[in-house]
Every structure is written in C-alpha cells, then in structure tokens.
ROKE-370379 format. One record per residue: residue in one letter; x, y, z of N, C-alpha, C in turn. Coordinates in pm, whole numbers, padded with zeros to 5 digits. Example, Ala and Ser with C-alpha at 12.3 -4.5 7.8 and 13.67 -1.06 7.14 Angstrom:
! residues 2
REC,resn,nX,nY,nZ,caX,caY,caZ,cX,cY,cZ
REC,a,01319,-00569,00780,01230,-00450,00780,01320,-00330,00780
REC,s,01285,-00225,00708,01367,-00106,00714,01290,00003,00787
END
This chain:
! residues 83
REC,resn,nX,nY,nZ,caX,caY,caZ,cX,cY,cZ
REC,m,14583,21630,15890,14566,21576,16024,14419,21564,16061
REC,e,14340,21664,16021,14197,21661,16050,14129,21543,15980
REC,n,14175,21510,15860,14119,21397,15787,14145,21265,15860
REC,v,14264,21252,15917,14298,21132,15995,14208,21123,16117
REC,r,14187,21235,16183,14100,21239,16302,13958,21200,16265
REC,q,13907,21253,16155,13771,21218,16111,13759,21070,16078
REC,t,13861,21016,16014,13861,20874,15980,13863,20789,16107
REC,l,13945,20829,16204,13953,20757,16331,13820,20765,16405
REC,d,13761,20883,16410,13630,20899,16474,13526,20810,16408
REC,a,13524,20811,16275,13425,20731,16202,13444,20582,16226
REC,y,13570,20539,16229,13600,20398,16253,13547,20353,16389
REC,w,13578,20432,16494,13535,20392,16628,13386,20412,16647
REC,r,13326,20507,16578,13180,20523,16582,13112,20397,16524
REC,q,13166,20347,16414,13112,20225,16353,13130,20105,16446
REC,r,13250,20091,16503,13274,19980,16596,13180,19987,16716
REC,l,13155,20109,16766,13065,20128,16878,12922,20088,16841
REC,e,12878,20128,16724,12744,20094,16678,12728,19942,16663
REC,e,12828,19877,16609,12823,19731,16594,12818,19662,16730
REC,a,12899,19708,16824,12901,19650,16958,12767,19673,17028
REC,r,12711,19792,17010,12581,19822,17070,12473,19731,17012
REC,n,12477,19708,16883,12380,19619,16819,12392,19476,16871
REC,r,12517,19429,16889,12537,19294,16943,12485,19285,17086
REC,y,12509,19389,17165,12460,19389,17303,12307,19390,17306
REC,q,12245,19471,17223,12099,19475,17219,12042,19340,17176
REC,a,12104,19277,17079,12059,19144,17034,12075,19042,17147
REC,a,12182,19052,17221,12204,18960,17334,12100,18982,17442
REC,r,12062,19106,17466,11957,19135,17565,11824,19072,17523
REC,v,11793,19081,17394,11671,19019,17343,11679,18867,17360
REC,a,11796,18810,17333,11814,18665,17347,11793,18622,17492
REC,v,11838,18703,17587,11818,18671,17729,11668,18672,17761
REC,s,11599,18769,17708,11455,18777,17731,11384,18654,17674
REC,i,11421,18616,17554,11360,18497,17491,11398,18371,17568
REC,a,11525,18360,17605,11569,18242,17680,11502,18236,17816
REC,g,11472,18351,17875,11400,18352,18002,11262,18292,17986
REC,g,11197,18320,17874,11066,18260,17847,11077,18110,17823
REC,i,11180,18071,17751,11202,17928,17726,11236,17857,17857
REC,h,11315,17924,17939,11356,17867,18068,11234,17829,18151
REC,s,11133,17912,18150,11014,17883,18230,10927,17774,18167
REC,d,10939,17754,18034,10856,17655,17965,10927,17522,17941
REC,a,11057,17522,17936,11133,17402,17900,11166,17321,18025
REC,p,11199,17194,18003,11247,17115,18117,11369,17182,18179
REC,s,11384,17168,18306,11484,17242,18382,11625,17240,18325
REC,p,11685,17124,18293,11824,17127,18244,11838,17204,18113
REC,d,11747,17181,18019,11756,17249,17889,11731,17398,17902
REC,g,11628,17434,17976,11595,17575,17993,11703,17650,18069
REC,s,11757,17587,18170,11863,17650,18249,11989,17669,18166
REC,f,12021,17568,18084,12140,17579,17999,12124,17693,17900
REC,a,12010,17701,17833,11988,17807,17734,11991,17945,17800
REC,f,11929,17956,17914,11926,18085,17984,12066,18124,18031
REC,g,12140,18029,18087,12276,18057,18132,12367,18098,18017
REC,r,12352,18029,17904,12433,18064,17787,12398,18204,17738
REC,a,12270,18235,17733,12227,18369,17689,12282,18477,17781
REC,l,12282,18450,17911,12337,18547,18006,12487,18567,17987
REC,r,12559,18458,17959,12704,18470,17935,12731,18553,17809
REC,v,12655,18527,17705,12673,18602,17580,12641,18750,17604
REC,e,12538,18776,17682,12501,18915,17713,12614,18984,17791
REC,r,12670,18917,17890,12780,18975,17968,12900,19006,17880
REC,e,12932,18913,17790,13045,18934,17699,13018,19051,17605
REC,a,12895,19060,17554,12859,19170,17464,12864,19304,17538
REC,l,12819,19306,17663,12824,19428,17742,12969,19469,17770
REC,a,13053,19372,17800,13195,19402,17825,13260,19460,17699
REC,e,13230,19402,17584,13285,19453,17458,13233,19594,17431
REC,y,13104,19615,17449,13043,19746,17426,13107,19851,17518
REC,t,13123,19818,17645,13183,19910,17742,13327,19943,17704
REC,h,13402,19840,17664,13541,19860,17623,13551,19956,17504
REC,i,13470,19931,17403,13473,20015,17283,13421,20154,17314
REC,l,13323,20166,17403,13273,20297,17442,13383,20380,17509
REC,r,13464,20316,17592,13576,20388,17655,13676,20438,17551
REC,i,13707,20351,17455,13799,20391,17349,13738,20505,17267
REC,f,13612,20490,17231,13543,20592,17152,13547,20727,17224
REC,n,13518,20726,17352,13522,20850,17430,13662,20910,17432
REC,a,13762,20827,17447,13900,20876,17448,13936,20939,17314
REC,v,13891,20878,17206,13922,20928,17073,13847,21057,17045
REC,v,13718,21057,17068,13633,21171,17029,13645,21287,17128
REC,i,13641,21259,17256,13638,21366,17355,13778,21417,17387
REC,r,13871,21324,17409,14005,21366,17451,14106,21369,17338
REC,g,14067,21321,17221,14157,21323,17106,14273,21228,17114
REC,k,14260,21124,17196,14367,21025,17212,14360,20922,17101
REC,t,14474,20873,17061,14481,20764,16964,14493,20634,17042
REC,p,14399,20539,17019,14403,20415,17097,14523,20327,17058
REC,a,14563,20246,17153,14668,20149,17127,14615,20043,17031
REC,e,14703,19978,16961,14665,19871,16870,14595,19759,16947
REC,e,14494,19701,16888,14423,19589,16953,14471,19458,16900
END
C-alpha cells in the first residue's frame, strides 16, 4: 500500500512541476508580449498581448487545479477521481 501511495505522490508531484513550468513560461510570454504591445502597431500588439494573457490564465487555472489535487493526495491521503 505504501508503494502505491509513493507512486501516486510522485505522479502528482511531476504533474504539479510540469504545470508550474507551463505557468512560469506563460508569465514570461506575457512580459514579452507586453513589450511587443508597446512597440507594435495597436491591433497586432493588442492581439499578441491578449492571447498571452489568455494562455497565462489557462496555465494558472491548470496549476491551481493540480495543486489542489496534489495537496489532497499528499496532505490528506485522498485518491483523486479519474480525469
């Protein structure tokens, strides 16, 4: 049983790390797009910045979702529902 728990913990730890990396990359993209937004013609810059913000929001939502599952698994010992 302990081996199953360790495997589950490791799986969700990896998923959390991947989601965190995607969120951090999205934050960098927003920063870059913000610079482009100020230098590019308005429609192009606004589009790129808006898209970067949407991707960042989605990455943050995914990271938060996986963080909740990770906490439930590691702290409370709950087994998550199938995704």
